[in-house]
Rosetta silent file (secondary structure, phi, psi, omega in degrees, C-alpha in Angstrom):
SEQUENCE: MADKLSWDEIKETYADEWIALVDHVWPNTEPVPLSGIVYAHSPDHATLIEMAKHLNEAAIVWTGKKRGEKLRAALRVDRQV
SCORE:     score description
SCORE:     0.000 S_00000001
   1 L     0.000  153.003 -175.439    0.012   -0.015   -0.067 S_00000001
   2 L   -73.119  163.205 -179.348    1.213    3.551   -0.634 S_00000001
   3 L   -78.065  148.122  171.399    2.614    5.785    2.012 S_00000001
   4 L   -75.790  129.643 -178.303    0.513    8.446    3.843 S_00000001
   5 E  -115.900  148.171  176.254    1.764   11.761    2.619 S_00000001
   6 E   -72.250  161.444  178.646    1.466   15.239    4.195 S_00000001
   7 H   -56.492  -39.013  178.944   -0.533   17.971    2.295 S_00000001
   8 H   -63.406  -41.733  177.085    2.717   19.699    1.337 S_00000001
   9 H   -60.547  -44.351  178.568    4.070   16.414   -0.051 S_00000001
  10 H   -60.755  -45.075 -175.027    0.863   15.844   -2.021 S_00000001
  11 H   -65.856  -34.157 -176.616    0.847   19.389   -3.530 S_00000001
  12 H   -78.074  -40.074 -178.449    4.487   18.946   -4.590 S_00000001
  13 H   -76.256  -35.207 -173.658    4.151   15.488   -6.022 S_00000001
  14 L  -120.907   55.942 -171.879    0.758   15.990   -7.663 S_00000001
  15 L   -70.220  136.932 -179.799    0.893   19.784   -8.521 S_00000001
  16 L    50.883   47.369  176.354   -2.278   21.015  -10.409 S_00000001
  17 L  -135.755  154.851  171.032   -4.085   17.709  -10.264 S_00000001
  18 E   -82.236  139.072 -176.861   -7.266   16.397   -8.789 S_00000001
  19 E  -124.478  137.715  169.837   -6.497   13.894   -5.993 S_00000001
  20 E  -108.570  118.998  177.820   -8.633   11.150   -4.361 S_00000001
  21 E  -108.131  130.629  174.786   -7.407   10.557   -0.859 S_00000001
  22 E  -111.972  164.399  178.669   -8.148    7.586    1.328 S_00000001
  23 E    46.405   49.761 -173.799   -7.184    7.125    4.999 S_00000001
  24 E   -98.234  155.401  172.187   -6.988   10.924    5.214 S_00000001
  25 E  -110.953  113.716 -177.477   -6.776   13.262    8.257 S_00000001
  26 L  -143.606   84.586 -177.506   -9.030   16.293    7.671 S_00000001
  27 L   -62.399  148.451  176.688  -10.184   18.118   10.675 S_00000001
  28 L   -56.465  -22.799  179.540  -13.446   20.147   10.245 S_00000001
  29 L   -81.250  -12.887 -178.832  -11.511   23.289   11.009 S_00000001
  30 L   -99.067  142.922 -177.005   -9.119   22.915    8.202 S_00000001
  31 L   -80.205  -20.162  177.830   -9.733   24.005    4.551 S_00000001
  32 L  -140.113  161.479 -177.506   -7.583   21.058    3.209 S_00000001
  33 L   -62.975  152.665  173.771   -6.599   17.608    4.515 S_00000001
  34 L   -82.088  -37.215 -176.738   -3.453   17.401    6.765 S_00000001
  35 E  -160.958  168.354  174.373   -2.463   14.070    5.267 S_00000001
  36 E   174.517  169.252  172.379   -3.688   11.063    3.319 S_00000001
  37 E   -96.491  120.381  175.470   -2.952    8.175    0.899 S_00000001
  38 E   -70.443  113.862 -176.950   -3.265    9.078   -2.719 S_00000001
  39 E   -88.517  -39.879 -178.247   -5.575    6.490   -4.195 S_00000001
  40 E  -152.036  155.780  174.130   -5.849    8.179   -7.682 S_00000001
  41 E  -150.775  148.738 -178.838   -4.852   11.445   -9.379 S_00000001
  42 E  -164.354  146.321  173.990   -5.586   13.230  -12.642 S_00000001
  43 L   -72.865  -13.674 -176.156   -5.538   16.671  -14.109 S_00000001
  44 L  -108.189  131.029 -179.401   -9.055   16.092  -15.353 S_00000001
  45 H   -65.465  -42.889 -178.942  -11.857   16.029  -12.706 S_00000001
  46 H   -61.404  -39.893 -176.519  -14.234   13.749  -14.630 S_00000001
  47 H   -66.965  -43.007  178.882  -11.405   11.242  -15.118 S_00000001
  48 H   -65.432  -42.857 -179.482  -10.644   11.234  -11.355 S_00000001
  49 H   -63.221  -38.538  176.272  -14.286   10.837  -10.367 S_00000001
  50 H   -66.074  -35.984 -178.180  -14.517    7.809  -12.721 S_00000001
  51 H   -74.212  -29.575 -172.163  -11.413    6.285  -11.129 S_00000001
  52 H  -111.900   10.076 -175.065  -12.672    6.758   -7.556 S_00000001
  53 L   -62.527  -26.216 -176.518  -16.438    6.400   -7.933 S_00000001
  54 L   -80.785  -10.254 -176.027  -16.480    2.960   -6.304 S_00000001
  55 L   -72.860  140.891  177.632  -14.905    4.256   -2.995 S_00000001
  56 L   -78.256  -32.219  179.385  -17.221    4.498   -0.056 S_00000001
  57 E  -143.494  128.262  175.405  -15.207    7.380    1.390 S_00000001
  58 E  -157.111  156.710  176.160  -12.623    9.661   -0.214 S_00000001
  59 E  -107.025  126.362 -178.783  -11.511   13.231   -0.126 S_00000001
  60 E  -104.544  117.669 -170.527  -11.484   14.806   -3.602 S_00000001
  61 E  -135.643  140.000  174.450   -9.046   17.692   -3.645 S_00000001
  62 E   -97.509  127.822 -175.628   -7.552   20.056   -6.247 S_00000001
  63 E   -90.311   -9.373 -178.836   -3.872   20.790   -5.544 S_00000001
  64 E   -98.097 -174.410  179.616   -3.616   23.922   -7.750 S_00000001
  65 E   -91.047  143.705  174.012   -4.933   27.392   -7.483 S_00000001
  66 L   -71.661  151.857 -177.204   -8.436   28.386   -8.471 S_00000001
  67 L   -58.827  133.448  170.796   -8.651   30.837  -11.257 S_00000001
  68 L    72.228    4.984 -178.928   -8.287   34.445   -9.979 S_00000001
  69 L  -138.921  157.610 -175.529   -7.908   33.238   -6.316 S_00000001
  70 L   -98.961    0.186 -177.296   -5.191   32.009   -4.033 S_00000001
  71 L   -78.665  154.194  172.801   -7.579   29.527   -2.311 S_00000001
  72 E   -92.458  137.912  172.405   -7.509   25.773   -2.710 S_00000001
  73 E   -81.841  129.030 -177.629  -10.460   23.966   -3.971 S_00000001
  74 E  -145.958  145.151  175.575  -11.430   21.007   -1.705 S_00000001
  75 E  -143.992  139.841  171.580  -14.408   18.717   -1.366 S_00000001
  76 E  -103.616  131.381 -177.693  -15.055   15.905    0.985 S_00000001
  77 E  -121.070  116.830  174.940  -17.057   12.987   -0.279 S_00000001
  78 E  -123.875  117.228  177.500  -18.391   10.600    2.303 S_00000001
  79 L  -112.878  134.376  177.473  -20.751    7.813    1.262 S_00000001
  80 L   -91.515  128.932 -177.462  -22.578    5.601    3.597 S_00000001
  81 L   -81.768    0.000    0.000  -23.071    1.968    2.377 S_00000001
């Protein structure tokens, strides 16, 4: 299994890509995860969603800048089976 990476390591390794994180640490008070295991990655959002759609729980995160902003785009996806 892949290693758990910090958010800084994820941003550096997968710059400007959509990331599906599993086994992630993401406190409700933080705008992005603190760490996680990269399950899948792609510069294309639709491709990443297709790759990760079978997961019951994942954090879907963009590692680049949003257009015109310095904020990170982040979304948590939790599915109950």
